[in-house]
VOGU-3710 file (C-alpha; in Angstrom, 3 decimals, decimal comma):
1> xxxxxxxxxx> 0,000/0,000/0,000  1,318/3,445/-0,895  2,500/5,641/1,940  -0,048/8,334/1,044  -2,866/5,793/1,360  -1,603/4,642/4,773  -1,367/8,222/5,969  -4,921/8,874/4,791  -6,176/5,895/6,791  -4,204/6,920/9,867
11> xxxxxxxxxx> -5,517/10,468/9,640  -9,109/9,315/9,355  -8,757/6,881/12,253  -7,038/9,469/14,442  -9,711/12,053/13,652  -12,620/9,734/14,368  -11,240/8,217/17,572  -9,096/10,786/19,236  -10,174/14,218/18,095  -7,071/16,365/18,336
21> xxxxxxxxxx> -5,284/14,088/20,808  -2,764/11,326/20,297  -3,642/8,466/17,954  -3,396/4,938/19,289  -4,618/1,813/17,459  -7,026/-0,439/19,302  -4,997/-2,802/21,541  -6,725/-5,868/20,048  -5,297/-4,969/16,620  -1,970/-6,795/16,501
31> xxxxxxxxxx> -1,027/-5,581/13,023  1,151/-2,548/12,203  -0,604/0,336/10,397  1,073/-0,582/7,102  -0,952/-3,843/7,085  -4,361/-2,485/8,072  -5,774/-2,494/4,532  -4,081/-5,695/3,419  -7,283/-7,729/3,864  -10,869/-7,230/4,955
41> xxxxxxxxxx> -10,292/-9,369/8,058  -7,398/-7,189/9,227  -9,330/-4,007/8,467  -12,280/-5,244/10,559  -10,048/-6,273/13,455  -8,358/-2,881/13,454  -11,688/-1,091/12,917  -10,648/0,738/9,757  -12,781/-1,093/7,187  -14,580/2,088/6,100
51> xxxxxxxxxx> -11,350/3,987/5,648  -9,732/1,110/3,747  -12,693/0,921/1,381  -12,289/4,618/0,631  -8,548/4,247/0,032  -9,053/1,203/-2,215  -11,735/3,035/-4,193  -9,284/5,866/-4,820  -6,560/3,425/-5,884  -8,983/1,670/-8,266
61> xxxxxxxxxx> -9,913/4,989/-9,803  -6,235/5,780/-10,393  -5,871/2,477/-12,279  -8,312/3,654/-14,975  -6,372/5,132/-17,913  -6,702/8,866/-18,277  -7,871/10,591/-21,450  -4,941/11,106/-23,795  -5,201/14,415/-25,662  -2,658/15,139/-28,395
71> xxxxxxxxxx> -2,564/18,554/-30,031  -0,898/19,023/-33,417  -0,434/22,757/-33,808  1,655/25,712/-34,972  3,129/28,286/-32,632  1,780/31,344/-34,499  -1,532/29,914/-35,715  -4,349/32,120/-34,282  -6,805/29,222/-33,913  -4,151/27,068/-32,238
81> xxxxxxxxxx> -3,297/29,834/-29,794  -6,960/30,318/-28,962  -7,467/26,595/-28,336  -4,380/26,331/-26,121  -5,204/29,381/-24,029  -8,991/29,083/-23,792  -9,576/25,314/-23,824  -6,546/23,047/-23,454  -4,558/24,695/-20,673  -7,544/25,677/-18,471
91> xxxxxxxxxx> -9,012/22,168/-18,821  -5,685/20,538/-17,997  -5,252/22,663/-14,864  -8,594/21,332/-13,567  -8,474/17,761/-14,873  -4,788/16,834/-15,058  -5,418/13,833/-12,783  -7,559/12,227/-15,501  -5,975/13,540/-18,694  -2,566/13,481/-20,351
101> xxxxxxxxxx> -1,584/16,155/-22,856  0,947/15,765/-25,660  1,966/18,844/-27,629  3,329/18,482/-31,164  4,433/21,858/-32,561  4,700/21,416/-36,329  1,271/21,539/-37,987  1,344/22,489/-41,679  5,110/22,902/-41,829  7,096/21,180/-44,577
111> xxxxxxxxxx> 10,465/19,504/-44,371  12,955/20,662/-47,010  16,188/19,185/-48,321  18,154/22,297/-47,464  20,901/22,556/-44,876  20,320/26,284/-44,391  16,532/26,088/-44,003  15,386/22,511/-43,263  11,751/23,525/-42,661  9,242/25,952/-44,071
121> xxxxxxxxxx> 6,206/27,026/-42,052  2,728/28,324/-42,846  3,267/31,597/-40,988  6,842/32,144/-42,071  10,304/31,768/-40,625  9,250/33,185/-37,243  6,800/30,342/-36,794  9,477/27,767/-37,598  11,590/29,301/-34,846  8,622/29,375/-32,466
131> xxxxxxxxxx> 7,863/25,708/-33,180  11,458/24,756/-32,501  11,682/26,829/-29,303  8,602/25,079/-27,958  9,884/21,661/-29,045  13,154/22,351/-27,218  11,328/23,542/-24,091  9,263/20,344/-24,111  12,485/18,355/-24,313  14,501/20,307/-21,738
141> xxxxxxxxxx> 11,936/20,795/-18,965  9,507/18,647/-17,007  6,175/18,320/-18,835  4,101/20,342/-16,384  6,588/23,219/-16,462  6,847/23,047/-20,245  3,083/23,318/-20,595  3,028/26,376/-18,338  5,827/27,974/-20,363  4,119/27,303/-23,689
151> xxxxxxxxxx> 0,812/28,618/-22,363  2,656/31,742/-21,204  4,150/32,175/-24,665  0,947/31,508/-26,593  -1,093/33,877/-24,413  1,395/36,722/-24,924  1,083/39,426/-27,544  4,387/38,313/-29,098  4,992/34,571/-28,784  8,708/34,610/-29,569
161> xxxxxxxxxx> 9,584/37,693/-27,519  7,871/36,168/-24,486  9,845/32,925/-24,614  12,772/33,959/-22,423  10,683/35,636/-19,726  8,218/32,723/-19,659  11,082/30,255/-19,261  12,603/32,362/-16,478  9,220/32,566/-14,722  8,374/28,857/-14,694
171> xxxxxxxxxx> 11,753/27,133/-15,016  14,390/29,482/-13,576  16,860/26,615/-13,200  16,973/26,158/-16,988  19,144/28,870/-18,589  17,991/30,327/-21,876  21,367/29,371/-23,348  20,315/25,691/-23,256  17,175/26,430/-25,251  19,130/28,599/-27,673
181> xxxxxxxxxx> 21,738/25,870/-28,175  18,959/23,362/-28,825  17,295/25,635/-31,390  20,564/26,349/-33,217  21,993/22,855/-32,955  21,275/19,330/-34,090  18,926/18,581/-31,178  16,382/21,140/-32,336  16,439/19,714/-35,847  15,992/16,167/-34,556
191> xxxxxxxxxx> 13,077/17,211/-32,365  11,356/18,941/-35,256  11,974/15,976/-37,528  10,348/13,712/-34,923  7,347/16,058/-34,831  7,208/15,995/-38,621  7,143/12,198/-38,618  4,414/12,118/-35,954  2,317/14,581/-37,926  2,771/12,752/-41,232
201> xxxxxxxxxx> 1,833/9,460/-39,560  -1,647/10,721/-38,652  -4,468/8,545/-39,960  -6,589/10,162/-41,191  -4,067/12,724/-42,369  -4,535/16,156/-40,835  -6,187/18,758/-43,049  -5,971/21,747/-40,703  -4,706/22,923/-37,335  -5,379/22,697/-34,511
211> xxxxxxxxxx> -5,770/18,947/-35,047  -6,734/17,074/-31,894  -6,762/13,348/-31,205  -8,275/11,625/-28,189  -6,697/8,352/-27,110  -4,868/8,329/-30,435  -7,973/8,738/-32,595  -9,401/11,671/-34,513  -13,083/12,273/-35,168  -14,711/15,413/-36,443
221> xxxxxxxxxx> -17,405/15,019/-33,794  -14,908/15,072/-30,934  -13,065/17,987/-32,482  -16,278/20,017/-32,643  -17,057/19,182/-29,008  -13,506/20,049/-27,941  -13,771/23,462/-29,570  -17,000/24,121/-27,713  -15,977/22,666/-24,326  -12,922/20,460/-24,004
231> xxxxxxxxxx> -13,606/20,263/-20,268  -16,986/18,593/-20,761  -15,610/16,273/-23,418  -12,733/15,004/-21,256  -15,127/14,406/-18,360  -17,395/12,482/-20,733  -14,595/10,366/-22,224  -13,067/9,391/-18,877  -14,177/5,863/-17,966  -13,358/5,957/-14,249
241> xxxxxxxxxx> -15,180/7,552/-11,339  -15,669/11,185/-12,294  -13,613/13,631/-10,199  -15,479/16,338/-8,257  -14,586/18,923/-10,891  -16,560/16,937/-13,483  -19,600/16,232/-11,369  -19,908/19,858/-10,349  -19,234/21,338/-13,782  -21,956/23,467/-15,415
251> xxxxxxx> -23,201/21,969/-18,673  -23,994/25,270/-20,471  -26,918/23,628/-22,252  -24,746/20,926/-23,854  -25,503/17,263/-23,206  -23,469/14,255/-24,296  -25,389/11,130/-25,134
//
């Protein structure tokens, strides 16, 4: 049993039996606290069956796979920026326990056979640089921090100019020089090539951006729902016990069947 689960049981038992005083297990319980939820018999003997049921229910819920959301996008695409800032990031902040987000900055870019300019992008050279900066940030920082940094960039008036300050705000231990070296070096190219391969491997092939897949699959129906309320869609797609955020969420007149 995980330490957090044991602590939860201990806290509940202490609260129910001893108020704010010291916590002592019932003398008849000859098992250490780490074993209290090992079996129903032990839980009954130690009088923690209710608490163990709650802990086990939480553990079962965690075993249900979360909703995998993959966004194929471009750093300077207005619709992509709107989706990231108004749907994807706010939903993830509320539902990150039941959803996993993968960001693939590439979109409608094209790979060229040129050493000087290996990629061309829909919104010009600046977008190619923005894509590569975000790919490098995703590679160099922990995912949660990277998502915060990219949200910071995409919600700014100037995506590229905001990159350094956003990195300094959310990942001060990562110097900008590391990102710059990635962008100018072979690592940045390899990261972008990997994104190009992921994007080209889409089935069906993407026809626009943002292009969103759920659990590896794309449907126009899910895309339309995601644009309207990604929050409601993720809650609907999750197969486990709905978290409180989902059960208390306003429906805004939209109902999933």
